[in-house]
PAKEKE-106706 format. One record per residue (C-alpha): x, y, z; residue number from 1. Coordinates in Angstrom, 3 decimals, always signed. Last residue first. Example, Ala and Ser with C-alpha at 12.3 -4.5 7.8 and 13.67 -1.06 7.14 Angstrom:
<X = +13.670	Y = -1.060	Z = +7.140	pos = 2>
<X = +12.300	Y = -4.500	Z = +7.800	pos = 1>
# end
This chain:
<X = -27.415	Y = -28.309	Z = -16.263	pos = 275>
<X = -26.357	Y = -24.767	Z = -14.972	pos = 274>
<X = -26.385	Y = -26.236	Z = -11.263	pos = 273>
<X = -24.211	Y = -29.127	Z = -12.684	pos = 272>
<X = -21.824	Y = -26.541	Z = -14.155	pos = 271>
<X = -21.850	Y = -24.294	Z = -10.868	pos = 270>
<X = -21.213	Y = -27.591	Z = -8.569	pos = 269>
<X = -18.385	Y = -28.781	Z = -11.005	pos = 268>
<X = -16.784	Y = -24.961	Z = -10.629	pos = 267>
<X = -17.559	Y = -25.257	Z = -7.044	pos = 266>
<X = -15.530	Y = -28.635	Z = -6.452	pos = 265>
<X = -12.438	Y = -27.282	Z = -8.773	pos = 264>
<X = -12.029	Y = -23.862	Z = -6.856	pos = 263>
<X = -11.764	Y = -21.342	Z = -10.204	pos = 262>
<X = -15.673	Y = -20.734	Z = -9.728	pos = 261>
<X = -14.996	Y = -18.791	Z = -6.360	pos = 260>
<X = -17.237	Y = -19.613	Z = -3.196	pos = 259>
<X = -19.399	Y = -16.627	Z = -2.621	pos = 258>
<X = -19.475	Y = -14.348	Z = +0.657	pos = 257>
<X = -20.730	Y = -14.313	Z = +3.663	pos = 256>
<X = -19.250	Y = -13.239	Z = +6.868	pos = 255>
<X = -19.620	Y = -13.512	Z = +10.814	pos = 254>
<X = -16.163	Y = -13.451	Z = +12.206	pos = 253>
<X = -13.869	Y = -15.301	Z = +14.945	pos = 252>
<X = -12.101	Y = -17.550	Z = +12.172	pos = 251>
<X = -11.568	Y = -14.187	Z = +9.653	pos = 250>
<X = -7.978	Y = -14.562	Z = +9.790	pos = 249>
<X = -7.893	Y = -17.929	Z = +9.233	pos = 248>
<X = -10.597	Y = -17.551	Z = +6.138	pos = 247>
<X = -8.634	Y = -14.803	Z = +4.613	pos = 246>
<X = -5.576	Y = -17.107	Z = +4.330	pos = 245>
<X = -7.973	Y = -19.952	Z = +2.834	pos = 244>
<X = -9.337	Y = -17.820	Z = +0.514	pos = 243>
<X = -12.861	Y = -16.827	Z = -0.329	pos = 242>
<X = -12.786	Y = -12.991	Z = +0.285	pos = 241>
<X = -11.979	Y = -12.340	Z = -3.672	pos = 240>
<X = -15.338	Y = -14.030	Z = -3.797	pos = 239>
<X = -17.284	Y = -11.071	Z = -3.441	pos = 238>
<X = -18.297	Y = -9.601	Z = +0.178	pos = 237>
<X = -20.496	Y = -9.673	Z = +3.091	pos = 236>
<X = -19.449	Y = -8.913	Z = +6.866	pos = 235>
<X = -22.104	Y = -10.057	Z = +9.129	pos = 234>
<X = -22.226	Y = -7.020	Z = +11.561	pos = 233>
<X = -21.916	Y = -6.832	Z = +15.804	pos = 232>
<X = -21.671	Y = -3.335	Z = +17.122	pos = 231>
<X = -19.402	Y = -0.774	Z = +18.572	pos = 230>
<X = -17.282	Y = -0.556	Z = +15.492	pos = 229>
<X = -13.127	Y = -0.198	Z = +15.459	pos = 228>
<X = -12.374	Y = -3.915	Z = +16.180	pos = 227>
<X = -14.888	Y = -5.046	Z = +13.249	pos = 226>
<X = -13.022	Y = -2.834	Z = +10.808	pos = 225>
<X = -9.594	Y = -4.078	Z = +11.093	pos = 224>
<X = -10.780	Y = -7.597	Z = +10.931	pos = 223>
<X = -12.905	Y = -6.324	Z = +7.687	pos = 222>
<X = -10.086	Y = -4.728	Z = +6.076	pos = 221>
<X = -7.561	Y = -7.320	Z = +6.825	pos = 220>
<X = -9.675	Y = -9.632	Z = +5.118	pos = 219>
<X = -10.166	Y = -7.665	Z = +1.982	pos = 218>
<X = -6.250	Y = -6.956	Z = +1.378	pos = 217>
<X = -4.738	Y = -9.979	Z = -0.602	pos = 216>
<X = -7.838	Y = -11.359	Z = -2.258	pos = 215>
<X = -8.773	Y = -7.760	Z = -3.639	pos = 214>
<X = -5.252	Y = -7.020	Z = -5.131	pos = 213>
<X = -3.812	Y = -3.555	Z = -5.134	pos = 212>
<X = -2.538	Y = -2.744	Z = -8.636	pos = 211>
<X = -4.008	Y = +1.218	Z = -8.318	pos = 210>
<X = -2.437	Y = +1.869	Z = -4.668	pos = 209>
<X = -5.241	Y = +2.046	Z = -2.161	pos = 208>
<X = -7.763	Y = +4.754	Z = -0.252	pos = 207>
<X = -10.221	Y = +3.762	Z = +2.668	pos = 206>
<X = -13.430	Y = +4.435	Z = +3.406	pos = 205>
<X = -15.555	Y = +2.425	Z = +6.700	pos = 204>
<X = -19.627	Y = +3.246	Z = +7.509	pos = 203>
<X = -20.590	Y = +4.493	Z = +4.050	pos = 202>
<X = -24.671	Y = +4.739	Z = +4.107	pos = 201>
<X = -26.253	Y = +2.141	Z = +1.843	pos = 200>
<X = -29.844	Y = +2.713	Z = +2.813	pos = 199>
<X = -29.571	Y = +0.123	Z = +5.488	pos = 198>
<X = -27.186	Y = -2.647	Z = +4.133	pos = 197>
<X = -24.759	Y = -0.702	Z = +5.607	pos = 196>
<X = -21.455	Y = +0.479	Z = +3.470	pos = 195>
<X = -17.816	Y = -0.812	Z = +3.581	pos = 194>
<X = -15.954	Y = +1.208	Z = +1.028	pos = 193>
<X = -12.561	Y = +0.395	Z = -0.793	pos = 192>
<X = -11.140	Y = +2.653	Z = -3.434	pos = 191>
<X = -8.546	Y = +1.975	Z = -5.248	pos = 190>
<X = -5.949	Y = +4.397	Z = -7.481	pos = 189>
<X = -5.553	Y = +4.570	Z = -11.187	pos = 188>
<X = -3.211	Y = +5.043	Z = -14.195	pos = 187>
<X = -4.629	Y = +4.787	Z = -17.787	pos = 186>
<X = -4.575	Y = +2.258	Z = -20.609	pos = 185>
<X = -6.717	Y = -0.199	Z = -18.718	pos = 184>
<X = -9.789	Y = +2.800	Z = -18.659	pos = 183>
<X = -12.917	Y = -0.133	Z = -18.184	pos = 182>
<X = -14.241	Y = +1.624	Z = -15.492	pos = 181>
<X = -13.390	Y = -1.523	Z = -13.456	pos = 180>
<X = -9.449	Y = -1.444	Z = -14.457	pos = 179>
<X = -7.304	Y = -4.355	Z = -12.910	pos = 178>
<X = -3.715	Y = -2.066	Z = -12.499	pos = 177>
<X = -1.880	Y = +0.343	Z = -13.467	pos = 176>
<X = -0.272	Y = +3.026	Z = -11.460	pos = 175>
<X = -0.717	Y = +5.848	Z = -8.801	pos = 174>
<X = +1.036	Y = +4.168	Z = -5.967	pos = 173>
<X = -0.247	Y = +4.701	Z = -2.220	pos = 172>
<X = +1.211	Y = +6.164	Z = +0.977	pos = 171>
<X = +4.579	Y = +8.276	Z = -0.769	pos = 170>
<X = +5.503	Y = +10.255	Z = +1.690	pos = 169>
<X = +4.200	Y = +8.645	Z = +4.856	pos = 168>
<X = +5.829	Y = +5.037	Z = +3.492	pos = 167>
<X = +4.756	Y = +2.512	Z = +1.084	pos = 166>
<X = +7.441	Y = -0.089	Z = -0.304	pos = 165>
<X = +7.493	Y = +0.482	Z = -4.272	pos = 164>
<X = +5.955	Y = -2.043	Z = -6.344	pos = 163>
<X = +7.746	Y = -3.473	Z = -8.710	pos = 162>
<X = +8.163	Y = -2.317	Z = -12.154	pos = 161>
<X = +5.247	Y = -4.099	Z = -15.050	pos = 160>
<X = +2.983	Y = -1.210	Z = -15.340	pos = 159>
<X = +4.680	Y = +2.348	Z = -14.597	pos = 158>
<X = +4.665	Y = +3.314	Z = -10.587	pos = 157>
<X = +4.778	Y = +6.556	Z = -9.295	pos = 156>
<X = +6.862	Y = +9.776	Z = -8.801	pos = 155>
<X = +6.494	Y = +10.358	Z = -12.876	pos = 154>
<X = +2.296	Y = +10.743	Z = -12.327	pos = 153>
<X = +1.790	Y = +11.151	Z = -16.039	pos = 152>
<X = -1.569	Y = +12.523	Z = -16.070	pos = 151>
<X = -4.916	Y = +11.353	Z = -16.049	pos = 150>
<X = -6.334	Y = +9.468	Z = -13.066	pos = 149>
<X = -8.542	Y = +6.468	Z = -13.171	pos = 148>
<X = -10.648	Y = +5.343	Z = -9.961	pos = 147>
<X = -10.946	Y = +1.920	Z = -9.411	pos = 146>
<X = -13.359	Y = +0.212	Z = -7.606	pos = 145>
<X = -13.863	Y = -2.237	Z = -3.982	pos = 144>
<X = -16.258	Y = -4.138	Z = -2.400	pos = 143>
<X = -17.445	Y = -4.450	Z = +1.248	pos = 142>
<X = -21.198	Y = -4.965	Z = +2.736	pos = 141>
<X = -21.703	Y = -4.344	Z = +6.208	pos = 140>
<X = -24.760	Y = -6.329	Z = +7.191	pos = 139>
<X = -26.650	Y = -6.311	Z = +10.730	pos = 138>
<X = -26.266	Y = -2.698	Z = +10.879	pos = 137>
<X = -29.729	Y = -0.553	Z = +10.451	pos = 136>
<X = -28.914	Y = +3.118	Z = +10.752	pos = 135>
<X = -30.056	Y = +4.545	Z = +13.664	pos = 134>
<X = -29.810	Y = +8.182	Z = +12.941	pos = 133>
<X = -27.926	Y = +9.804	Z = +15.304	pos = 132>
<X = -26.251	Y = +6.277	Z = +16.486	pos = 131>
<X = -25.529	Y = +5.374	Z = +12.524	pos = 130>
<X = -24.436	Y = +8.754	Z = +11.939	pos = 129>
<X = -21.797	Y = +9.264	Z = +15.011	pos = 128>
<X = -20.151	Y = +5.834	Z = +13.761	pos = 127>
<X = -19.524	Y = +7.139	Z = +10.110	pos = 126>
<X = -18.063	Y = +10.119	Z = +11.796	pos = 125>
<X = -15.583	Y = +8.037	Z = +13.827	pos = 124>
<X = -14.819	Y = +5.741	Z = +10.179	pos = 123>
<X = -13.837	Y = +8.774	Z = +8.662	pos = 122>
<X = -11.681	Y = +10.111	Z = +11.024	pos = 121>
<X = -9.746	Y = +6.515	Z = +11.459	pos = 120>
<X = -9.844	Y = +6.302	Z = +7.362	pos = 119>
<X = -8.421	Y = +9.759	Z = +7.105	pos = 118>
<X = -5.564	Y = +9.252	Z = +9.379	pos = 117>
<X = -4.031	Y = +11.854	Z = +12.133	pos = 116>
<X = -1.356	Y = +12.883	Z = +10.283	pos = 115>
<X = -3.730	Y = +13.455	Z = +7.547	pos = 114>
<X = -6.507	Y = +15.364	Z = +9.133	pos = 113>
<X = -3.566	Y = +17.241	Z = +10.551	pos = 112>
<X = -1.825	Y = +17.815	Z = +7.406	pos = 111>
<X = -5.367	Y = +18.897	Z = +5.884	pos = 110>
<X = -5.530	Y = +21.377	Z = +8.429	pos = 109>
<X = -2.075	Y = +23.124	Z = +7.969	pos = 108>
<X = -2.935	Y = +23.183	Z = +4.205	pos = 107>
<X = -6.457	Y = +24.960	Z = +5.021	pos = 106>
<X = -4.866	Y = +27.850	Z = +6.804	pos = 105>
<X = -2.352	Y = +28.365	Z = +4.467	pos = 104>
<X = -4.629	Y = +27.845	Z = +1.261	pos = 103>
<X = -6.849	Y = +30.914	Z = +2.813	pos = 102>
<X = -10.049	Y = +30.144	Z = +4.609	pos = 101>
<X = -10.027	Y = +33.104	Z = +6.981	pos = 100>
<X = -9.785	Y = +35.269	Z = +3.463	pos = 99>
<X = -13.493	Y = +33.995	Z = +2.908	pos = 98>
<X = -14.572	Y = +35.759	Z = +6.366	pos = 97>
<X = -15.624	Y = +34.824	Z = +9.895	pos = 96>
<X = -17.498	Y = +36.895	Z = +11.998	pos = 95>
<X = -20.382	Y = +34.935	Z = +12.647	pos = 94>
<X = -20.099	Y = +31.047	Z = +11.949	pos = 93>
<X = -20.130	Y = +28.693	Z = +9.173	pos = 92>
<X = -23.124	Y = +28.439	Z = +6.690	pos = 91>
<X = -24.426	Y = +31.932	Z = +8.238	pos = 90>
<X = -21.226	Y = +33.398	Z = +8.477	pos = 89>
<X = -20.487	Y = +32.179	Z = +4.811	pos = 88>
<X = -23.452	Y = +33.770	Z = +3.011	pos = 87>
<X = -21.687	Y = +32.803	Z = +0.159	pos = 86>
<X = -20.462	Y = +35.454	Z = -2.727	pos = 85>
<X = -16.888	Y = +35.472	Z = -1.785	pos = 84>
<X = -16.970	Y = +31.980	Z = -0.606	pos = 83>
<X = -15.458	Y = +29.850	Z = -3.579	pos = 82>
<X = -12.849	Y = +33.124	Z = -3.509	pos = 81>
<X = -11.534	Y = +31.849	Z = -0.576	pos = 80>
<X = -10.416	Y = +28.447	Z = -2.086	pos = 79>
<X = -8.421	Y = +29.952	Z = -4.825	pos = 78>
<X = -5.152	Y = +29.199	Z = -3.209	pos = 77>
<X = -6.471	Y = +25.417	Z = -3.431	pos = 76>
<X = -6.294	Y = +25.232	Z = -7.199	pos = 75>
<X = -9.984	Y = +24.988	Z = -8.221	pos = 74>
<X = -12.784	Y = +22.234	Z = -9.155	pos = 73>
<X = -15.951	Y = +23.548	Z = -8.494	pos = 72>
<X = -19.427	Y = +21.143	Z = -7.578	pos = 71>
<X = -20.120	Y = +22.916	Z = -4.452	pos = 70>
<X = -20.103	Y = +19.802	Z = -2.840	pos = 69>
<X = -16.080	Y = +20.261	Z = -1.998	pos = 68>
<X = -16.266	Y = +23.512	Z = -1.367	pos = 67>
<X = -19.134	Y = +22.723	Z = +1.161	pos = 66>
<X = -16.974	Y = +19.886	Z = +2.545	pos = 65>
<X = -14.000	Y = +21.962	Z = +2.729	pos = 64>
<X = -15.574	Y = +24.608	Z = +4.905	pos = 63>
<X = -17.289	Y = +22.243	Z = +7.389	pos = 62>
<X = -13.529	Y = +20.538	Z = +7.570	pos = 61>
<X = -12.233	Y = +24.144	Z = +8.394	pos = 60>
<X = -15.157	Y = +24.578	Z = +10.958	pos = 59>
<X = -13.631	Y = +21.477	Z = +12.465	pos = 58>
<X = -10.352	Y = +22.761	Z = +12.690	pos = 57>
<X = -10.733	Y = +26.154	Z = +14.413	pos = 56>
<X = -11.371	Y = +29.602	Z = +12.728	pos = 55>
<X = -9.901	Y = +32.776	Z = +14.011	pos = 54>
<X = -7.732	Y = +30.617	Z = +15.818	pos = 53>
<X = -6.251	Y = +32.248	Z = +19.094	pos = 52>
<X = -8.661	Y = +29.893	Z = +21.090	pos = 51>
<X = -6.683	Y = +26.588	Z = +19.912	pos = 50>
<X = -9.516	Y = +24.161	Z = +20.172	pos = 49>
<X = -8.696	Y = +20.058	Z = +20.464	pos = 48>
<X = -7.923	Y = +18.161	Z = +17.522	pos = 47>
<X = -10.355	Y = +15.163	Z = +18.241	pos = 46>
<X = -12.770	Y = +16.873	Z = +19.952	pos = 45>
<X = -12.808	Y = +19.377	Z = +17.483	pos = 44>
<X = -13.639	Y = +17.016	Z = +14.844	pos = 43>
<X = -16.412	Y = +15.577	Z = +16.555	pos = 42>
<X = -17.267	Y = +19.537	Z = +17.337	pos = 41>
<X = -17.430	Y = +20.239	Z = +13.790	pos = 40>
<X = -18.917	Y = +16.872	Z = +12.107	pos = 39>
<X = -22.312	Y = +17.190	Z = +14.807	pos = 38>
<X = -24.372	Y = +15.131	Z = +12.565	pos = 37>
<X = -27.345	Y = +17.925	Z = +12.734	pos = 36>
<X = -24.215	Y = +20.335	Z = +12.239	pos = 35>
<X = -22.993	Y = +18.688	Z = +8.921	pos = 34>
<X = -26.723	Y = +18.075	Z = +7.857	pos = 33>
<X = -27.709	Y = +21.988	Z = +8.300	pos = 32>
<X = -24.613	Y = +22.964	Z = +6.380	pos = 31>
<X = -25.244	Y = +20.644	Z = +3.326	pos = 30>
<X = -29.081	Y = +22.040	Z = +3.514	pos = 29>
<X = -27.821	Y = +25.889	Z = +3.155	pos = 28>
<X = -25.224	Y = +24.881	Z = +0.766	pos = 27>
<X = -28.085	Y = +24.046	Z = -1.983	pos = 26>
<X = -27.904	Y = +27.254	Z = -3.561	pos = 25>
<X = -26.868	Y = +30.503	Z = -0.494	pos = 24>
<X = -26.079	Y = +33.136	Z = -3.429	pos = 23>
<X = -25.619	Y = +36.305	Z = -1.387	pos = 22>
<X = -27.600	Y = +39.617	Z = -2.123	pos = 21>
<X = -26.657	Y = +42.554	Z = -0.441	pos = 20>
<X = -29.058	Y = +44.748	Z = +1.789	pos = 19>
<X = -28.471	Y = +48.326	Z = +2.923	pos = 18>
<X = -29.944	Y = +50.679	Z = +5.776	pos = 17>
<X = -32.654	Y = +48.452	Z = +7.497	pos = 16>
<X = -29.961	Y = +46.456	Z = +9.122	pos = 15>
<X = -28.216	Y = +49.187	Z = +11.007	pos = 14>
<X = -25.869	Y = +47.972	Z = +13.476	pos = 13>
<X = -25.929	Y = +45.061	Z = +11.231	pos = 12>
<X = -24.323	Y = +47.230	Z = +8.212	pos = 11>
<X = -24.370	Y = +45.082	Z = +5.046	pos = 10>
<X = -27.698	Y = +43.503	Z = +6.167	pos = 9>
<X = -28.070	Y = +39.856	Z = +4.338	pos = 8>
<X = -30.170	Y = +38.923	Z = +1.533	pos = 7>
<X = -30.649	Y = +35.208	Z = +0.784	pos = 6>
<X = -30.207	Y = +33.522	Z = -2.726	pos = 5>
<X = -31.194	Y = +29.890	Z = -3.846	pos = 4>
<X = -34.887	Y = +30.574	Z = -3.404	pos = 3>
<X = -34.769	Y = +33.583	Z = -5.970	pos = 2>
<X = -35.081	Y = +37.422	Z = -5.144	pos = 1>
# end
């Protein structure tokens, strides 16, 4: 038996009678970290537990994380197949079967998560990690990145079109914008992320439209973030943060940024420093 396998009794009433092998791989470590953080319990605090359910919302979220970090990409209806050769009772809970994690169940949980707000849930869990592991939060670093996507995305924007009104049915627009991964030919979405200065632990996550401007949203993100955290932190971002409107929004915050060289005085000082 290799290190990434576990043998479990087929018949729990007579465990010596017959054994079968299940692939554990790296998922045991991930499941242990999920349990240590208390993600299942935190999710169930938010959505409550229906005793009639075989698998509660927190346990489904744990299964989604295990699947997502299992380095596979399959349609939602094949989700149970991922756990067919895994020791699911050890990874999630006793009595659960792979068939319990069907696409209907996963879809209903995803709807719950979306309606509550993924950014909000992410921050709640991140704050638990900060408390649990004593993460240093003196500085909070904000930046964004673009993720290019393949496909037409006909219901989204083409380059040059006016931005549509964002609503619950169309939360972000997959469209062309400034490509940080050097694929301006493809449509994209934006990922806004705040991390701690201590180990770059992610503290805040937000998905956004592909043509979003950092200058237009950075200050709003930091203001919203500062309202929800329970510790003092110095906000750090690049020169996109520095504008008249943003400075007014951040009047009660501690922050560090760089003055953009598009400002004449900064440009002159920059040239004189270079010389």
